[in-house]
C-alpha positions in Angstrom: 20.8 -3.7 18.1 16.7 -5.0 17.0 14.7 -4.6 19.1 12.2 -7.5 19.3 8.4 -8.1 20.8 7.4 -11.8 21.3 4.9 -13.4 19.2 1.9 -14.4 20.7 1.1 -18.0 20.2 -1.9 -17.0 18.8 -0.3 -17.3 15.3 2.7 -20.1 16.5 3.7 -23.3 14.8 0.9 -25.0 17.5 -2.0 -23.8 15.9 -3.2 -25.8 12.7 -3.9 -24.2 9.3 -7.4 -23.9 9.1 -9.6 -26.0 6.6 -9.9 -23.7 3.5 -12.3 -25.5 1.5 -14.2 -26.0 4.9 -14.5 -23.1 5.5 -15.8 -21.8 1.6 -18.3 -24.2 2.6 -19.4 -22.7 5.4 -21.9 -19.9 4.4 -23.5 -21.9 2.1 -24.2 -24.9 4.6 -25.7 -22.6 6.6 -28.1 -20.9 4.0 -26.2 -17.1 4.2 -25.6 -16.1 1.1 -24.0 -13.1 2.6 -21.9 -14.2 4.7 -17.7 -14.4 3.7 -16.1 -17.7 5.3 -13.2 -15.8 7.0 -11.6 -12.5 7.3 -9.3 -13.3 3.8 -12.5 -12.8 1.9 -13.2 -9.4 2.8 -9.6 -7.9 1.4 -10.4 -6.5 -1.8 -13.5 -5.2 -3.5 -12.9 -2.0 -2.2 -15.5 1.0 -3.1 -14.3 3.9 -5.9 -15.1 7.1 -3.8 -15.9 10.2 -5.6 -13.7 12.9 -4.7 -16.0 16.0 -4.9 -13.5 19.6 -4.5 -11.2 17.8 -6.9 -13.3 16.8 -9.3 -15.1 20.5 -9.2 -12.0 22.3 -9.3 -10.5 20.7 -12.2 -14.0 19.7 -13.8 -12.6 16.4 -14.0 -14.2 12.7 -12.6 -11.2 12.1 -9.7 -12.3 9.1 -7.7 -10.5 7.3 -5.4 -10.3 3.6 -4.5 -11.0 3.4 -0.6 -8.0 1.0 0.5 -8.2 2.0 4.4 -11.8 -0.4 3.8 -9.7 -3.6 4.1 -9.5 -5.5 7.3 -5.7 -4.3 8.1 -6.8 -0.9 6.6 -4.4 -0.4 3.6 -3.7 -1.4 0.3 -1.0 -3.9 1.2 -3.4 -6.6 2.2 -3.8 -7.3 -1.7 0.2 -7.6 -1.8 -0.2 -10.2 1.5 -2.3 -12.5 0.2 -1.3 -12.6 -3.2 2.9 -13.4 -1.2 1.0 -15.9 0.9 -0.9 -17.2 -1.6 2.3 -17.7 -3.7 4.2 -19.0 -1.4 1.9 -22.1 -0.3 0.9 -22.3 -4.2 4.6 -23.0 -4.7 5.6 -25.4 -2.1 7.7 -22.7 -0.3 5.0 -22.0 3.3 3.6 -24.8 4.5 1.5 -25.1 7.8 3.4 -24.0 11.1 5.7 -22.0 8.6 7.1 -18.7 9.4 7.3 -15.8 6.6 9.7 -12.8 7.3 9.5 -9.3 5.5 11.1 -5.7 5.8 8.4 -3.4 5.8 7.5 0.4 6.3 4.4 -1.1 8.9 1.5 -1.8 6.4 2.7 -4.9 4.7 4.0 -6.3 8.0 0.7 -5.5 9.5 -1.2 -7.2 6.1 1.4 -10.4 5.9 0.3 -11.0 10.4 -3.3 -10.7 9.6 -3.0 -12.9 7.1 -0.5 -15.2 8.5 -2.8 -15.2 11.6 -6.0 -16.3 9.6 -4.1 -18.9 7.8 -1.6 -20.4 11.0 1.2 -19.2 9.7 4.1 -17.2 12.1 5.1 -13.6 10.8 8.2 -11.9 11.8 8.3 -8.3 10.6 11.5 -5.9 10.5 11.0 -2.8 10.6 12.8 1.3 10.9 12.1 2.2 14.2 11.7 5.6 12.8 8.5 4.8 11.5 4.9 6.2 13.6 4.2 5.3 17.0 1.0 3.8 15.4 2.4 1.1 13.2 4.4 0.1 16.0 2.2 -0.5 18.7 -0.6 -1.8 15.9 1.8 -4.6 15.2 3.1 -5.8 18.2 -0.9 -5.8 19.1 -1.4 -8.6 16.6 1.1 -10.0 18.2 3.9 -9.7 15.1 7.5 -10.9 16.2 8.1 -7.1 15.3 12.3 -6.7 15.1 12.7 -2.3 15.2 16.3 -1.6 13.1 18.3 1.7 12.6 17.4 3.4 9.6 19.7 3.1 6.9 19.4 3.8 2.9 19.2 0.7 0.7 22.9 0.1 -0.2 24.0 -0.2 3.4 23.4 -3.6 4.9 21.4 -2.3 8.0 18.8 -1.5 5.9 15.8 -3.5 7.1 15.2 -4.8 3.8 18.2 -6.9 4.0 18.1 -7.2 7.7 15.2 -9.2 6.6 16.2 -11.3 4.0 19.7 -12.2 6.1 16.7 -13.3 8.9 14.9 -15.7 7.1 17.9 -17.0 5.0 19.4 -17.8 8.5 16.0 -19.5 10.4 14.6 -21.4 6.5 11.4 -19.2 6.6 10.4 -17.5 3.4 11.2 -14.2 3.1 8.6 -12.3 1.5 10.4 -10.1 -0.5 7.7 -7.3 -1.4 10.1 -5.3 -3.4 10.7 -7.4 -6.3 8.2 -10.2 -5.5 5.6 -10.6 -9.1 3.4 -11.9 -6.6 2.7 -8.3 -5.1 1.7 -6.8 -8.0 -0.1 -10.4 -9.7 -2.4 -9.7 -7.4 -3.1 -6.6 -7.9 -3.4 -7.1 -11.8 -6.1 -9.6 -11.3 -8.1 -7.8 -8.4 -7.7 -4.5 -8.3 -7.5 -3.4 -11.8 -10.6 -5.8 -12.7 -12.2 -4.1 -9.7 -11.1 -0.2 -11.3 -12.2 -1.5 -14.2 -15.7 -2.8 -13.9 -16.5 0.1 -11.0 -16.2 2.9 -13.9 -17.5 0.3 -16.5 -14.0 0.7 -18.2 -13.9 4.4 -18.1 -10.8 5.1 -16.8 -8.4 8.0 -18.9 -5.6 7.8 -16.5 -4.7 6.3 -13.5 -1.8 7.7 -10.7 -0.4 6.3 -7.8 2.8 6.8 -5.4 5.7 3.6 -5.6 7.1 1.8 -2.4 7.2 -1.9 -3.6 6.2 -1.0 -7.1 3.2 -3.6 -6.6 0.0 -1.4 -6.8 1.3 0.9 -9.8 2.9 -2.1 -12.0 -0.3 -4.6 -10.9 -2.8 -1.8 -11.8 -1.0 -0.8 -14.8 -0.6 -4.1 -16.6 -4.6 -4.9 -15.6 -6.1 -1.9 -17.2 -3.6 -2.2 -20.6 -4.9 -5.9 -21.0 -8.6 -4.6 -20.3 -8.7 -1.9 -22.9 -6.9 -4.1 -25.0 -9.3 -6.7 -24.7 -12.5 -4.2 -24.9 -11.3 -2.4 -27.5 -10.3 1.0 -25.7 -7.6 3.5 -25.3 -5.0 2.7 -22.8 -5.5 4.9 -19.0 -2.8 7.1 -19.0 -0.7 5.9 -15.6 1.3 8.6 -13.9 3.4 7.9 -11.1 3.1 10.2 -8.0 6.4 10.7 -6.4 7.2 12.1 -3.1 10.6 14.6 -3.1 13.9 12.4 -2.0 12.9 9.4 -4.5 14.7 8.7 -7.0 12.0 7.5 -9.2 10.4 11.1 -10.7 13.4 11.2 -12.4 14.0 7.6 -13.7 10.6 8.1 -15.4 11.6 11.2 -16.9 14.8 10.6 -18.1 16.2 7.3 -16.8 17.8 9.3 -13.8 17.6 7.7 -10.2 19.0 10.6 -9.0 17.7 11.9 -5.3 17.2 15.3 -3.9 15.1 16.5 -1.1 13.1 14.7 1.6 9.6 13.7 2.9 7.6 12.8 5.5 5.6 10.3 3.9 6.1 6.6 5.1 6.2 3.9 2.7 6.9 5.2 -0.3 9.8 6.8 -2.8 13.1 4.9 -3.7 16.4 5.2 -4.8 16.3 2.1 -6.9 13.7 0.0 -9.2 12.1 -2.6 -7.5 11.7 -5.6 -9.3 7.9 -5.0 -9.3 8.0 -1.8 -11.8 10.3 -3.6 -14.4 8.0 -4.1 -18.0 5.8 -1.9 -17.1 4.5 1.5 -19.0 4.4 4.3 -17.2 3.7 7.8 -19.2 4.6 10.2 -17.2 5.5 11.3 -13.2 4.1 13.9 -10.9 6.4 15.3 -7.9 4.2 16.3 -4.9 5.9 18.0 -2.3 4.5 17.7 1.7 2.5 20.7 1.8 0.6 20.2 -0.8 0.0 16.7 0.2 -0.8 17.5 3.5 -3.3 20.2 1.7 -5.0 17.1 0.4 -5.0 15.0 3.5 -6.6 18.0 5.7 -8.9 19.5 3.0 -10.5 16.1 2.4 -10.4 15.5 6.4 -12.1 18.8 7.0 -14.8 19.0 3.8 -15.5 15.2 3.2 -15.3 13.2 6.0 -12.0 11.2 4.7 -9.3 10.0 6.6 -5.8 9.1 4.4 -2.4 8.9 5.1 0.5 10.8 3.5 0.6 8.5 0.9 -3.1 9.2 -0.2 -2.9 13.1 -0.3 -0.3 12.9 -2.7 -2.0 10.6 -4.4 -4.6 13.0 -4.6 -2.6 16.1 -5.5 -1.2 14.0 -8.2 -4.0 13.3 -9.3 -5.2 17.2 -9.4 -2.3 17.9 -11.5 -3.5 14.5 -14.0 -6.6 16.2 -14.4 -5.7 19.3 -15.2 -3.0 18.2 -18.3 -5.8 16.3 -19.3 -8.9 19.0 -19.5 -12.3 18.9 -18.0 -14.5 15.8 -19.2 -12.2 12.8 -18.2 -12.1 10.1 -15.1 -9.3 10.1 -13.4 -8.5 7.3 -10.2 -5.7 7.2 -7.7 -5.6 4.7 -4.4 -6.7 6.1 -0.8 -3.4 3.8 0.3 -4.5 3.9 4.1 -6.2 6.0 7.3 -4.6 9.0 9.0 -5.5 7.2 12.1 -2.3 5.3 11.1 0.3 8.6 11.5 -1.6 10.9 14.0 1.7 11.1 16.2 3.3 12.5 13.1 0.7 14.0 10.3 -2.0 15.2 12.9 0.7 16.8 15.1 0.8 20.0 15.8 4.3 19.7 17.5 6.0 17.7 14.4 4.6 19.7 11.4 6.1 23.0 13.2 9.7 21.3 13.5 9.4 20.3 9.7 8.2 23.3 9.0 4.6 22.4 7.2 1.1 23.9 8.0 -1.4 22.8 10.8 -4.7 23.3 10.3 -6.5 25.2 12.6 -8.9 22.8 14.0 -5.0 21.1 15.4 -4.0 24.5 16.3 -7.1 24.4 18.4 -6.6 21.4 19.9 
């Protein structure tokens, strides 16, 4: 039985949709050149941060795009905004409408916040195994949250299928982030362009894990287009994949076979999402939980960066890629979200010991 929480009235159908044109004109009307018209304007434009220890260890410049600085705390804010804007442009999402999605958490958070700002309702279906922090945050921001048992994609009870049926039964818009190309398009237009501009077009490689494939695909497409425009070599695109995912084998040998497991949330697939279709991926790196957590703890302890498990996989993969390229190259990756979203797991000594994973000294002493 799915668990549900009632959505607050703050983004129910009775709330009028804000006038976007009026909002956009507001800062200029008040003479405030640097003010944003609304929360949505704060999505994107995240900085690239030099990862010093990774760079020193490889002789390369390794840069992490700080997507945890988006309003909803993750890279998924970009997909949420792109998906909702596409649905609006297509006339599928109208004032007072409802958007439904199955998510590991971060896309649900992004969709709910964007829906709140636009005057829509959001219904979020999520596996009950996700972190307590994500569950609590979704409830806090007013999502109509439906928790379901964790099931493989082939099972009709999988959260993605539950969300699709719910949208069909209620006449709501289904976000369908895995196969909705608006997802990758948002990253092609936004994330890739930002990376290119921030590095002056000096990107030798980009590595990223894959959940929906939107970030990896969109950045790959965008960087290839920008490199061709400027007459530069296309960056090397490398998938970072956890154990328990079939995408590593798919890239390496067109085999989606799955082995092992991972504690990371929201990444790794046993199928190829629609976002990845027709996208150039040059190589793949498989990263285990212990190696990923090593980067999570190292960046927190020595560089003051709090990141989640998928970002740990990305940074570990960036180090592998940098070493394969040799000194003097620039590798960019994504810092997807904050470690605060996984306090009950990644920073819980009992959980880590149960999984046979290393516990940092400061957590042992806590």
